[in-house]
GUPA-483793 format. One record per residue: residue in one letter; x, y, z of N, C-alpha, C in turn. Coordinates in steps of 0.05 Angstrom, whole numbers, padded with zeros to 5 digits, always signed. Example, Ala and Ser with C-alpha at 12.3 -4.5 7.8 and 13.67 -1.06 7.14 Angstrom:
A+00264-00114+00156+00246-00090+00156+00264-00066+00156/S+00257-00045+00142+00273-00021+00143+00258+00001+00157/
REM end
This chain:
M-00144+00167+00070-00152+00195+00071-00144+00208+00098/R-00149+00193+00119-00142+00203+00146-00112+00208+00148/F-00096+00189+00137-00067+00192+00138-00058+00216+00122/A-00070+00219+00098-00063+00242+00081-00070+00268+00095/L-00093+00269+00108-00101+00293+00122-00082+00299+00146/L-00073+00277+00159-00055+00281+00181-00028+00293+00171/V-00017+00281+00150+00008+00291+00138+00004+00320+00130/F-00018+00326+00116-00024+00353+00107-00025+00373+00131/A-00040+00364+00152-00043+00382+00175-00016+00387+00189/L+00000+00366+00192+00026+00370+00205+00044+00388+00189/Q+00045+00385+00162+00061+00403+00146+00050+00431+00147/L+00024+00434+00146+00012+00461+00147+00018+00474+00174/I+00015+00460+00196+00021+00471+00222+00051+00478+00224/G+00068+00461+00213+00097+00467+00214+00103+00493+00198/A+00092+00495+00174+00097+00519+00158+00085+00544+00171/G+00061+00541+00182+00049+00564+00196+00064+00573+00220/A+00074+00554+00236+00090+00560+00259+00116+00574+00251/M+00128+00565+00229+00153+00578+00220+00147+00607+00212/V+00125+00612+00197+00119+00639+00189+00114+00657+00213/V+00099+00648+00232+00093+00664+00256+00119+00670+00272/M+00136+00649+00274+00160+00653+00290+00179+00673+00276/V+00182+00670+00249+00199+00689+00235+00189+00717+00237/R+00162+00721+00234+00151+00747+00236+00156+00759+00264/H+00151+00743+00284+00155+00752+00312+00185+00760+00317/L+00203+00742+00308+00231+00748+00312+00240+00772+00297/T+00231+00775+00272+00239+00799+00256+00229+00825+00269/R+00204+00826+00275+00194+00851+00287+00206+00856+00315/S+00211+00834+00330+00223+00838+00356+00252+00849+00353/E+00266+00839+00333+00294+00849+00328+00293+00878+00319/I+00275+00885+00301+00273+00913+00292+00266+00932+00316/A+00247+00923+00333+00240+00939+00356+00263+00942+00376/A+00278+00920+00379+00301+00921+00398+00323+00939+00388/Q+00329+00938+00362+00350+00955+00351+00341+00984+00352/A+00316+00990+00346+00306+01017+00347+00307+01027+00376/E+00300+01010+00394+00301+01017+00423+00329+01024+00432/D+00348+01008+00423+00376+01013+00430+00386+01039+00418/A+00379+01044+00392+00388+01068+00379+00376+01093+00392/A+00350+01092+00399+00337+01114+00413+00349+01119+00440/S+00355+01097+00454+00366+01099+00481+00394+01112+00480/D+00411+01103+00460+00437+01114+00457+00436+01144+00450/L+00418+01151+00432+00415+01180+00425+00406+01196+00449/R+00387+01186+00464+00378+01201+00488+00401+01205+00507/D+00415+01183+00513+00437+01185+00532+00459+01205+00522/E+00464+01204+00496+00484+01223+00485+00476+01252+00489/L+00451+01258+00482+00441+01286+00484+00438+01294+00513/A+00431+01275+00530+00429+01282+00559+00456+01289+00570/G+00477+01275+00561+00504+01282+00569+00513+01309+00559/V+00505+01316+00534+00512+01342+00524+00498+01364+00540/W+00473+01359+00547+00458+01380+00562+00472+01384+00589/L+00480+01362+00602+00493+01365+00628+00520+01380+00626/A+00533+01377+00603+00559+01390+00599+00556+01419+00591/G+00536+01426+00574+00535+01453+00563+00507+01465+00563/G+00487+01452+00573+00460+01463+00574+00446+01462+00547/Q+00425+01479+00546+00408+01478+00523+00422+01486+00497/K+00440+01507+00500+00454+01516+00476+00472+01494+00464/A+00485+01479+00481+00502+01457+00472+00486+01435+00459/V+00462+01429+00470+00445+01409+00459+00435+01417+00431/R+00427+01443+00429+00417+01452+00403+00439+01450+00382/A+00464+01457+00389+00486+01455+00370+00492+01426+00363/A+00490+01409+00383+00495+01381+00377+00473+01369+00359/V+00448+01378+00363+00426+01368+00347+00430+01378+00318/D+00436+01403+00315+00440+01414+00287+00463+01399+00274/R+00484+01395+00288+00507+01381+00277+00500+01353+00268/R+00486+01339+00285+00479+01311+00278+00460+01310+00254/L+00441+01328+00253+00421+01327+00232+00433+01335+00205/T+00455+01352+00206+00467+01360+00180+00489+01341+00171/T+00501+01327+00189+00524+01309+00181+00517+01280+00181/D+00493+01273+00191+00485+01244+00192+00481+01234+00163/R+00497+01213+00156+00495+01202+00129+00471+01184+00126/L+00461+01173+00148+00437+01157+00147+00417+01172+00165/P+00402+01191+00154+00384+01208+00171+00360+01193+00181/L+00365+01175+00201+00343+01159+00213+00338+01168+00242/S+00353+01188+00251+00350+01197+00278+00326+01215+00280/V+00312+01214+00302+00289+01231+00308+00296+01247+00334/I+00295+01273+00331+00303+01290+00354+00284+01314+00356/L+00276+01320+00380+00260+01344+00386+00267+01355+00413/L+00274+01380+00414+00280+01393+00440+00261+01417+00442/T+00246+01418+00464+00228+01440+00470+00235+01453+00496/D+00227+01478+00499+00233+01492+00525+00211+01485+00545/A+00212+01497+00568+00194+01491+00589+00165+01497+00582/Q+00161+01516+00563+00134+01524+00554+00125+01507+00531/G+00141+01488+00521+00134+01470+00499+00140+01481+00472/R+00155+01504+00471+00162+01515+00445+00186+01500+00432/F+00185+01499+00406+00206+01485+00391+00233+01499+00395/V+00254+01483+00400+00281+01494+00403+00299+01483+00381/A+00298+01456+00378+00315+01444+00357+00305+01416+00351/G+00312+01406+00328+00305+01379+00321+00293+01377+00293/N+00283+01353+00286+00271+01349+00260+00241+01341+00262/I+00229+01346+00286+00201+01343+00290+00190+01370+00297/A+00168+01378+00284+00158+01406+00287+00144+01410+00314/D+00131+01390+00324+00116+01394+00349+00116+01368+00365/W+00112+01371+00390+00112+01348+00408+00088+01330+00401/P+00093+01304+00396+00071+01286+00388+00053+01280+00411/P+00028+01278+00406+00009+01271+00427+00013+01243+00438/N+00004+01238+00461+00005+01211+00473+00033+01200+00477/V+00053+01218+00479+00080+01210+00486+00088+01225+00512/P+00084+01213+00535+00091+01226+00560+00121+01228+00564/A+00129+01247+00579+00157+01250+00586+00160+01247+00617/P+00174+01228+00627+00189+01208+00611+00171+01186+00601/G+00179+01172+00580+00163+01150+00569+00174+01142+00542/A+00164+01120+00531+00172+01110+00505+00148+01100+00490/A+00149+01103+00463+00126+01095+00447+00135+01091+00418/T+00119+01076+00403+00123+01074+00374+00100+01090+00361/I+00108+01110+00346+00088+01129+00335+00093+01131+00305/E+00074+01144+00292+00076+01150+00263+00069+01179+00258/I+00090+01195+00253+00087+01224+00248+00106+01233+00226/F+00103+01259+00218+00121+01271+00198+00146+01281+00210/R+00168+01277+00196+00193+01291+00202+00195+01316+00184/I+00208+01336+00194+00212+01361+00178+00227+01354+00153/G+00215+01363+00130+00228+01358+00104+00219+01332+00091/H+00200+01318+00104+00190+01293+00092+00160+01296+00087/S+00151+01285+00064+00124+01288+00056+00105+01265+00065/Q+00117+01244+00076+00101+01221+00085+00106+01216+00114/P+00086+01208+00129+00090+01201+00157+00107+01175+00158/E+00122+01172+00180+00139+01149+00184+00135+01138+00211/R+00139+01112+00213+00138+01099+00239+00165+01100+00252/M+00165+01106+00278+00190+01109+00292+00187+01102+00321/R+00209+01094+00333+00209+01087+00362+00222+01111+00376/V+00208+01123+00395+00218+01147+00408+00218+01143+00438/M+00237+01158+00452+00239+01159+00481+00239+01188+00490/A+00221+01195+00508+00218+01223+00518+00231+01226+00545/T+00245+01249+00549+00258+01255+00574+00253+01283+00582/R+00247+01288+00608+00243+01315+00618+00270+01323+00632/L+00280+01346+00623+00306+01356+00633+00301+01372+00659/P+00322+01376+00674+00319+01390+00701+00307+01418+00699/D+00311+01433+00677+00300+01460+00675+00272+01461+00665/G+00259+01437+00661+00231+01436+00652+00228+01431+00622/S+00250+01434+00607+00248+01428+00579+00246+01398+00574/R+00237+01391+00550+00233+01363+00543+00249+01356+00519/M+00258+01330+00518+00274+01321+00496+00263+01295+00486/L+00260+01293+00460+00250+01269+00447+00272+01258+00429/A+00280+01233+00434+00301+01220+00418+00290+01194+00408/G+00295+01188+00382+00284+01163+00371+00298+01155+00346/H+00287+01133+00334+00299+01121+00310+00276+01113+00291/V+00279+01120+00266+00258+01114+00246+00261+01084+00239/V+00238+01070+00239+00238+01041+00233+00220+01036+00208/E+00212+01056+00194+00194+01053+00171+00206+01034+00150/S+00231+01039+00143+00243+01022+00121+00246+00993+00131/E+00255+00989+00156+00257+00962+00166+00230+00948+00166/L+00209+00963+00174+00183+00950+00175+00173+00944+00147/R+00180+00961+00128+00172+00956+00100+00186+00931+00090/V+00212+00928+00097+00226+00904+00089+00214+00879+00102/A+00207+00883+00128+00195+00860+00142+00167+00853+00130/L+00152+00874+00122+00126+00869+00110+00129+00855+00083/A+00149+00864+00067+00154+00851+00042+00162+00822+00046/M+00178+00817+00067+00186+00790+00073+00162+00773+00081/E+00144+00785+00097+00121+00771+00106+00102+00764+00082/E+00100+00783+00064+00084+00777+00040+00096+00755+00024/A+00123+00756+00021+00136+00734+00007+00132+00707+00021/M+00133+00708+00048+00128+00684+00063+00099+00674+00060/A+00080+00693+00057+00052+00685+00053+00049+00671+00027/V+00063+00681+00006+00063+00668-00020+00076+00640-00017/G+00098+00639-00003+00111+00614+00002+00093+00595+00018/M+00077+00606+00036+00059+00590+00052+00037+00578+00034/A+00027+00594+00015+00008+00584-00004+00020+00561-00020/A+00045+00565-00029+00058+00544-00044+00062+00519-00026/A+00069+00525-00001+00073+00502+00018+00048+00486+00022/I+00025+00500+00022-00001+00486+00026-00005+00467+00002/V+00000+00477-00022-00004+00460-00045+00015+00437-00044/L+00041+00442-00038+00060+00421-00037+00054+00401-00014/A+00044+00412+00008+00037+00394+00030+00014+00376+00022/A-00006+00387+00008-00028+00370-00001-00018+00349-00021/L+00000+00357-00039+00011+00338-00058+00027+00317-00044/A+00044+00325-00025+00060+00306-00010+00043+00286+00006/A+00021+00297+00018+00003+00279+00033-00010+00259+00015/W-00019+00268-00009-00032+00250-00028-00012+00229-00037/I+00012+00237-00044+00033+00218-00053+00039+00198-00031/A+00042+00207-00006+00048+00189+00016+00025+00169+00020/A+00000+00179+00018-00022+00161+00022-00024+00140-00001/R-00019+00149-00025-00019+00131-00048+00003+00110-00046/M+00027+00119-00037+00049+00100-00034+00041+00078-00014/I+00030+00086+00009+00022+00066+00029+00000+00048+00018/E-00019+00061+00004-00041+00045-00008-00031+00024-00028/R-00012+00033-00045-00001+00014-00064+00015-00008-00050/R+00029-00001-00029+00044-00022-00015+00026-00042-00001/L+00001-00033+00006-00017-00051+00020-00037-00065+00001/E-00037-00057-00024-00057-00068-00043-00054-00098-00045/D-00029-00108-00047-00025-00137-00050-00034-00152-00025/T-00028-00140-00002-00037-00152+00023-00067-00154+00025/V-00081-00132+00018-00110-00132+00019-00122-00152-00001/A-00110-00152-00026-00120-00171-00046-00116-00199-00037/T-00093-00205-00024-00088-00232-00015-00108-00240+00007/A-00114-00221+00025-00134-00226+00046-00161-00232+00034/H-00169-00217+00014-00195-00222+00001-00195-00249-00013/A-00173-00256-00026-00172-00281-00040-00173-00305-00020/V-00159-00302+00002-00160-00324+00022-00188-00326+00034/A-00201-00303+00039-00228-00303+00049-00248-00316+00030/A-00241-00314+00004-00258-00327-00017-00251-00356-00020/G-00231-00367-00006-00225-00395-00007-00198-00403-00020/D-00183-00383-00031-00158-00389-00044-00136-00389-00023/L-00132-00412-00010-00112-00413+00012-00083-00415+00002/S-00080-00416-00025-00052-00417-00036-00041-00389-00041/R-00058-00369-00038-00049-00341-00044-00030-00331-00022/R-00009-00317-00031+00010-00305-00012+00017-00277-00020/V+00027-00261-00001+00036-00234-00006+00065-00234-00016/A+00070-00221-00038+00097-00220-00049+00113-00197-00036/P+00134-00202-00020+00150-00181-00009+00163-00164-00030/N+00167-00138-00024+00180-00120-00044+00210-00119-00041/G+00221-00132-00021+00250-00132-00017+00260-00106-00005/G+00243-00090+00006+00252-00065+00018+00261-00067+00046/D+00257-00090+00059+00266-00095+00087+00255-00073+00105/D+00228-00067+00101+00216-00046+00118+00191-00058+00132/A+00175-00040+00143+00152-00050+00158+00132-00064+00140/F+00130-00056+00115+00111-00069+00097+00120-00098+00091/D+00146-00101+00087+00156-00128+00082+00153-00145+00107/A+00157-00133+00131+00152-00148+00156+00123-00156+00158/L+00105-00139+00150+00076-00146+00150+00071-00168+00130/A+00083-00167+00106+00079-00188+00086+00088-00215+00097/L+00112-00216+00109+00123-00241+00120+00105-00252+00142/A+00095-00233+00159+00078-00242+00181+00051-00253+00170/V+00040-00240+00150+00015-00249+00138+00019-00277+00125/N+00041-00279+00111+00047-00305+00098+00051-00327+00118/A+00065-00321+00140+00068-00341+00161+00041-00349+00173/M+00024-00330+00177-00003-00335+00187-00019-00353+00167/L-00017-00346+00141-00032-00362+00121-00021-00390+00119/D+00006-00393+00122+00017-00420+00122+00006-00437+00145/R+00004-00424+00168-00007-00438+00191-00036-00445+00187/I-00052-00426+00176-00080-00431+00171-00083-00454+00151/A-00067-00454+00129-00068-00475+00109-00062-00502+00122/L-00042-00503+00140-00035-00528+00153-00058-00538+00170/L-00070-00519+00186-00092-00527+00203-00116-00536+00186/M-00121-00523+00163-00143-00532+00147-00138-00560+00136/T-00114-00565+00128-00107-00592+00118-00111-00613+00140/E-00102-00606+00164-00105-00624+00187-00135-00628+00193/L-00151-00606+00191-00179-00608+00196-00193-00627+00176/K-00185-00624+00150-00196-00641+00130-00190-00670+00135/V-00164-00675+00141-00156-00703+00146-00171-00714+00171/A-00174-00696+00192-00187-00705+00216-00217-00711+00212/T-00230-00693+00197-00259-00697+00192-00264-00721+00174/D-00247-00724+00154-00250-00748+00136-00245-00773+00152/G-00224-00773+00169-00219-00797+00185-00241-00802+00205/L-00252-00780+00217-00274-00784+00236-00298-00795+00223/A-00304-00784+00199-00328-00794+00185-00325-00824+00178/H-00301-00831+00169-00296-00859+00162-00297-00877+00187/D-00284-00868+00208-00283-00884+00233-00310-00888+00245/L-00328-00868+00244-00354-00870+00257-00374-00884+00238/R-00372-00879+00213-00391-00891+00194-00388-00922+00194/S-00364-00931+00195-00359-00960+00194-00374-00975+00216/P-00370-00968+00242-00384-00983+00262-00414-00978+00262/L-00423-00954+00254-00451-00949+00252-00464-00965+00230/T-00449-00968+00208-00460-00984+00185-00461-01013+00193/R-00441-01023+00207-00441-01051+00216-00464-01055+00236/L-00469-01035+00254-00490-01037+00273-00517-01038+00258/R-00520-01022+00237-00545-01022+00223-00549-01048+00208/A-00527-01059+00197-00530-01085+00184-00538-01107+00204/T-00527-01106+00228-00534-01125+00248-00564-01123+00256/L-00573-01098+00258-00601-01093+00265-00619-01103+00242/D-00611-01099+00217-00627-01109+00195-00630-01140+00196/R-00608-01154+00202-00610-01183+00204-00627-01191+00228/A-00625-01175+00250-00641-01182+00273-00671-01178+00267/L-00677-01156+00251-00704-01151+00244-00715-01173+00226/A-00698-01182+00208-00707-01203+00189-00711-01230+00203/E-00696-01236+00224-00697-01262+00237-00716-01262+00260/S-00724-01238+00270-00742-01237+00293-00770-01245+00286/R-00783-01261+00304-00810-01268+00300-00829-01255+00320/D-00817-01244+00341-00833-01231+00362-00839-01202+00353/E-00865-01195+00353-00873-01169+00343-00861-01146+00360/N-00860-01149+00386-00849-01128+00403-00819-01124+00397/A-00806-01147+00393-00777-01145+00386-00773-01131+00360/R-00790-01137+00340-00788-01125+00314-00792-01095+00316/V-00812-01086+00333-00816-01057+00336-00792-01044+00349/A-00780-01057+00369-00756-01046+00382-00733-01044+00363/V-00729-01065+00347-00707-01065+00328-00711-01043+00307/G-00737-01040+00299-00743-01019+00279-00737-00991+00290/R-00743-00986+00315-00737-00961+00328-00707-00956+00329/A-00692-00978+00335-00663-00976+00337-00652-00969+00309/L-00664-00981+00288-00655-00975+00261-00660-00945+00254/E-00683-00935+00262-00689-00907+00257-00670-00889+00271/E-00663-00895+00297-00644-00879+00311-00616-00881+00299/G-00609-00905+00289-00583-00908+00275-00582-00890+00250/D-00604-00891+00234-00605-00874+00211-00603-00844+00218/R-00617-00837+00240-00617-00810+00249-00588-00802+00258/L-00575-00820+00272-00548-00814+00281-00529-00811+00257/L-00532-00828+00237-00515-00826+00213-00520-00799+00199/A-00545-00791+00197-00552-00766+00184-00541-00742+00200/M-00543-00744+00227-00531-00722+00243-00501-00720+00239/L-00488-00743+00239-00459-00744+00235-00451-00731+00208/D-00466-00740+00188-00460-00730+00161-00464-00699+00160/T-00486-00690+00171-00492-00661+00171-00472-00645+00187/A-00465-00655+00211-00446-00641+00227-00419-00638+00213/L-00410-00660+00200-00385-00659+00185-00387-00640+00162/R-00410-00639+00148-00413-00620+00126-00412-00591+00136/I-00424-00587+00159-00423-00559+00171-00395-00551+00177/S-00380-00569+00190-00352-00563+00198-00335-00557+00173/R-00339-00573+00152-00323-00569+00128-00331-00543+00114/A-00357-00537+00114-00366-00513+00101-00357-00488+00116/E-00359-00489+00143-00349-00466+00159-00319-00462+00155/A-00305-00483+00151-00276-00481+00146-00269-00473+00118/G-00289-00470+00101-00284-00462+00073-00276-00484+00055/L-00278-00510+00064-00271-00532+00047-00295-00539+00029/G-00289-00544+00004-00309-00551-00015-00313-00532-00038/R-00298-00510-00037-00301-00490-00059-00291-00502-00086/D-00274-00522-00084-00264-00534-00109-00286-00550-00123/A-00309-00555-00109-00331-00569-00120-00353-00551-00131/F-00348-00525-00133-00368-00507-00144-00372-00512-00174/V-00397-00511-00182-00405-00515-00210-00426-00495-00217/E-00431-00492-00243-00452-00475-00253-00479-00490-00248/A-00498-00476-00235-00523-00490-00229-00546-00470-00233/D-00569-00480-00242-00593-00463-00246-00608-00463-00220/L-00608-00441-00205-00621-00440-00179-00651-00442-00182/G-00662-00431-00204-00691-00432-00208-00700-00461-00211/A-00686-00476-00227-00693-00505-00230-00688-00520-00204/M-00668-00512-00189-00661-00526-00164-00684-00524-00143/I-00694-00499-00139-00715-00496-00119-00741-00509-00128/R-00746-00510-00154-00770-00524-00164-00768-00554-00159/D-00744-00565-00164-00741-00594-00159-00744-00601-00130/V-00732-00584-00112-00734-00590-00084-00763-00586-00074/A-00776-00566-00084-00804-00562-00077-00822-00585-00085/D-00817-00596-00110-00832-00619-00119-00827-00643-00101/M-00802-00646-00092-00795-00669-00075-00810-00668-00049/F-00815-00644-00038-00828-00641-00012-00858-00638-00014/E-00869-00637-00038-00897-00632-00041-00914-00654-00028/P-00907-00680-00031-00924-00701-00018-00924-00697+00013/L-00900-00691+00024-00899-00687+00053-00916-00663+00061/A-00916-00642+00045-00932-00619+00052-00962-00626+00051/E-00970-00642+00032-00998-00650+00030-01006-00667+00054/D-00988-00685+00063-00993-00701+00086-00998-00684+00111/R-00984-00661+00113-00987-00643+00136-01008-00622+00132/G-01023-00624+00110-01044-00605+00105-01034-00577+00097/M-01010-00576+00085-00998-00551+00077-00993-00551+00047/T-00986-00528+00037-00979-00526+00008-00951-00515+00006/I-00938-00520-00017-00911-00510-00022-00911-00499-00050/R-00898-00476-00053-00898-00462-00079-00870-00451-00085/A-00860-00454-00109-00834-00443-00117-00839-00418-00135/E-00823-00397-00129-00826-00372-00144-00798-00363-00154/G-00799-00346-00174-00773-00334-00183-00770-00337-00213/P-00748-00327-00223-00743-00329-00252-00740-00358-00261/E-00746-00363-00286-00744-00390-00297-00715-00400-00295/T-00696-00381-00301-00668-00388-00301-00652-00367-00286/L-00636-00376-00267-00617-00359-00253-00592-00376-00247/V-00572-00373-00264-00549-00390-00261-00528-00378-00243/A-00517-00394-00225-00497-00384-00206-00476-00407-00202/R-00453-00399-00194-00431-00418-00188-00433-00425-00159/V-00442-00449-00153-00447-00457-00125-00438-00486-00120/H-00438-00494-00095-00434-00522-00088-00462-00534-00089/R-00468-00547-00111-00496-00556-00116-00507-00574-00094/E-00491-00594-00085-00500-00613-00066-00506-00600-00039/L-00487-00584-00029-00491-00571-00003-00514-00550-00004/L-00515-00534-00025-00537-00515-00027-00564-00528-00029/G-00565-00551-00044-00590-00565-00046-00599-00576-00019/Q-00579-00586-00003-00586-00597+00023-00595-00574+00042/A-00582-00551+00039-00590-00528+00056-00619-00519+00050/I-00626-00518+00024-00653-00511+00017-00673-00532+00027/A-00665-00557+00024-00683-00579+00034-00686-00577+00064/N-00665-00571+00079-00668-00568+00108-00686-00545+00115/L-00684-00523+00101-00701-00500+00107-00731-00507+00101/I-00736-00521+00079-00764-00528+00073-00774-00548+00094/D-00757-00567+00102-00765-00587+00122-00772-00573+00148/N-00756-00554+00156-00761-00539+00180-00788-00524+00178/A-00793-00512+00154-00818-00497+00150-00842-00515+00152/L-00839-00539+00141-00861-00559+00143-00865-00569+00171/K-00844-00572+00186-00846-00583+00214-00858-00562+00233/Y-00848-00537+00231-00854-00517+00251-00872-00495+00241/G-00877-00494+00215-00893-00473+00203-00922-00481+00200/A-00936-00466+00183-00964-00472+00178-00972-00458+00152/G-00995-00466+00141-01005-00453+00117-00988-00459+00092/E-00979-00439+00079-00964-00443+00054-00935-00438+00058/V-00918-00454+00046-00889-00451+00046-00881-00440+00019/V-00868-00418+00018-00860-00405-00007-00829-00407-00009/V-00820-00419-00031-00791-00420-00037-00786-00402-00061/R-00769-00382-00057-00765-00362-00078-00735-00357-00082/V-00728-00352-00107-00701-00344-00114-00702-00317-00128/E-00684-00299-00120-00683-00272-00131-00655-00266-00140/P-00652-00248-00159-00625-00239-00168-00610-00229-00144/G-00585-00235-00144-00568-00227-00121-00543-00244-00119/P-00546-00271-00119-00572-00286-00116-00580-00288-00087/V-00607-00290-00083-00618-00293-00056-00639-00316-00057/L-00637-00334-00038-00657-00356-00035-00673-00351-00010/I-00700-00352-00013-00718-00346+00010-00737-00369+00014/V-00740-00377+00039-00760-00397+00047-00777-00384+00069/A-00803-00382+00063-00821-00368+00082-00845-00386+00088/D-00856-00384+00112-00880-00399+00120-00899-00381+00135/D-00922-00391+00142-00943-00376+00156-00946-00385+00185/G-00925-00397+00196-00928-00408+00223-00923-00387+00245/P-00917-00397+00269-00913-00378+00292-00887-00362+00290/G-00868-00371+00274-00843-00356+00272-00824-00361+00295/I-00803-00345+00296-00784-00347+00318-00781-00319+00330/P-00783-00316+00357-00780-00289+00369-00753-00278+00362/E-00752-00252+00358-00727-00239+00349-00704-00244+00369/E-00710-00245+00395-00688-00248+00414-00677-00277+00414/R-00690-00296+00401-00681-00323+00401-00670-00332+00373/R-00669-00313+00354-00660-00321+00327-00631-00329+00326/D-00614-00315+00341-00586-00322+00342-00582-00351+00353/E-00598-00357+00373-00597-00384+00385-00605-00405+00365/A-00625-00399+00348-00635-00418+00328-00614-00424+00307/L-00595-00406+00302-00574-00410+00282-00551-00426+00292/K-00550-00430+00319-00527-00445+00330-00530-00475+00324/R-00507-00489+00324-00508-00517+00319-00522-00532+00342/F-00540-00550+00335-00557-00565+00353-00575-00546+00369/G-00581-00523+00357-00599-00504+00370-00628-00511+00363/R-00643-00521+00383-00671-00528+00379-00688-00512+00398/L-00708-00499+00388-00725-00482+00405-00750-00497+00415/D-00756-00521+00404-00779-00536+00414-00769-00553+00438/A-00773-00541+00462-00762-00553+00486-00771-00582+00490/A-00795-00588+00482-00806-00615+00486-00796-00635+00465/R-00782-00625+00444-00772-00641+00423-00795-00657+00410/T-00816-00643+00404-00840-00656+00393-00835-00665+00364/E-00815-00654+00350-00809-00662+00323-00782-00674+00322/S-00779-00694+00304-00752-00706+00300-00733-00686+00288/G-00708-00689+00294-00688-00670+00283-00666-00667+00303/A-00644-00654+00294-00621-00651+00311-00614-00621+00315/G-00630-00603+00304-00623-00575+00307-00600-00566+00290/L-00597-00580+00267-00574-00573+00249-00583-00560+00223/G-00609-00558+00218-00618-00547+00192-00610-00519+00187/L-00616-00501+00206-00608-00472+00202-00578-00469+00204/S-00565-00485+00221-00536-00484+00224-00522-00491+00198/L-00533-00512+00184-00521-00520+00158-00526-00498+00138/A-00550-00486+00138-00555-00464+00119-00536-00441+00123/S-00531-00434+00148-00512-00413+00155-00484-00420+00145/A-00475-00445+00149-00449-00453+00141-00446-00453+00110/V-00467-00462+00096-00467-00461+00067-00466-00433+00057/A-00481-00415+00069-00479-00387+00061-00451-00376+00065/H-00438-00383+00088-00411-00374+00093-00392-00385+00072/L-00396-00411+00064-00379-00423+00043-00382-00407+00017/H-00405-00396+00011-00410-00381-00013-00405-00351-00009/G-00393-00343+00013-00388-00315+00018-00412-00298+00024/G-00434-00312+00034-00459-00297+00039-00467-00299+00068/T-00493-00295+00073-00503-00294+00101-00531-00307+00101/V-00540-00314+00125-00567-00323+00130-00580-00304+00150/A-00604-00295+00144-00619-00277+00161-00646-00288+00167/L-00654-00287+00192-00681-00296+00200-00698-00271+00203/E-00721-00270+00188-00737-00246+00188-00766-00253+00194/D-00781-00232+00201-00810-00236+00207-00825-00236+00181/N-00841-00257+00176-00857-00259+00152-00885-00248+00156/A-00892-00242+00181-00918-00229+00188-00942-00242+00175/P-00952-00265+00183-00940-00281+00204-00920-00301+00193/G-00906-00314+00211-00888-00335+00204-00859-00326+00203/L-00842-00344+00193-00813-00339+00191-00805-00338+00162/R-00787-00319+00156-00775-00318+00129-00745-00320+00133/V-00734-00341+00120-00705-00345+00121-00693-00335+00094/R-00675-00316+00096-00662-00304+00072-00633-00314+00071/L-00627-00330+00051-00600-00340+00047-00588-00325+00023/T-00569-00307+00029-00557-00290+00009-00529-00300+00002/L-00525-00304-00024-00499-00312-00034-00483-00288-00043/A-00457-00291-00045-00439-00269-00053-00447-00261-00082/P-00446-00235-00088-00454-00226-00115-00438-00239-00137/D-00412-00245-00132-00396-00257-00153-00403-00286-00158/A-00422-00297-00142-00431-00325-00147-00450-00325-00171/R-00462-00302-00178-00480-00301-00201-00465-00303-00227/S-00475-00320-00245-00463-00323-00271-00481-00312-00293/A-00506-00313-00289-00524-00303-00310-00551-00295-00297/
REM end
């Protein structure tokens, strides 16, 4: 729309400038020609007066007015007392000093309508005055008719300019539609989508080639990331698994109680380290958009009820309650495993840091909400809480790695949605919104 308005404004300004310029040039040319004609007539009659006096001027005036085939001359000769001597103007017009020049509108003798004319007044040596001029009424009428025609043309130009602006904007929009659609498809996870060049060898094709080159590079980096993360997971899990197996044997063979306690703690830390590694890799893959090929139809209502039932014993141990709300059935196309883990992490956080009742709710949208009655998170620290390994309990009084909210944010990103931390008054409400097209029923 802005481009269309710009094109329209430029064409309108151009047409308006042309109309103004033509009008100015036309009227200036008419005035200049009338000025020259009046000046020539004045000089001619002044020469006659110098040669033969008033009588010769009167004869010359009568001769010109009777023989002029184009009677556009304006002549008036008066004596020193202002009485009419000769010419085709009955009386000296007001507001025309002698000497001086002016454009006036008066009657000529024998004409029933006033006419516009350019006149030049001269005072002769004996006190008489002479008015010489040229009628411009017809030229001005022609100029006015031309201006009216140009006004009509201007109106047509406005319509055509608006049409041209709309056509230009639509052409650009159509040329960019494929690029925009490709960008949306890639953002949704289709890394194989590319922009089809039109073969016009213009800026749009250059943009298409640049976008395709960028997407090729992104696809390559994503493939390398997948290979790197899979390799890292395999390389780290193997020694950690062997370490855990060794600790299990040590625990089984140890007879010293203190040693058994130490080995048990080492096992717990090993399990925690494996869980952190697995979660961090899941976050990286989700943030990179990997895993959309594993999307399936899932009932979110049943999912939150199952997860809530799983955490109910832990909630009872902590003196809290957990409740699932929402429609019986809300089917959406999601990554079931990752979304389930994200919900579990949010409930686990609510049980660790919250208080009172934990409510897990699913709403059309789809939207997943986990709310508690605890102290909540100050608004200025909510961004920090969403960061990877972001933990706000400085004393680390609860076990965890600070990856729960980060995983939820990454899972929301994988589903084209967002995570928002809100005030539950009291407590914290985590709103996990999925893209609308994730909803199936």
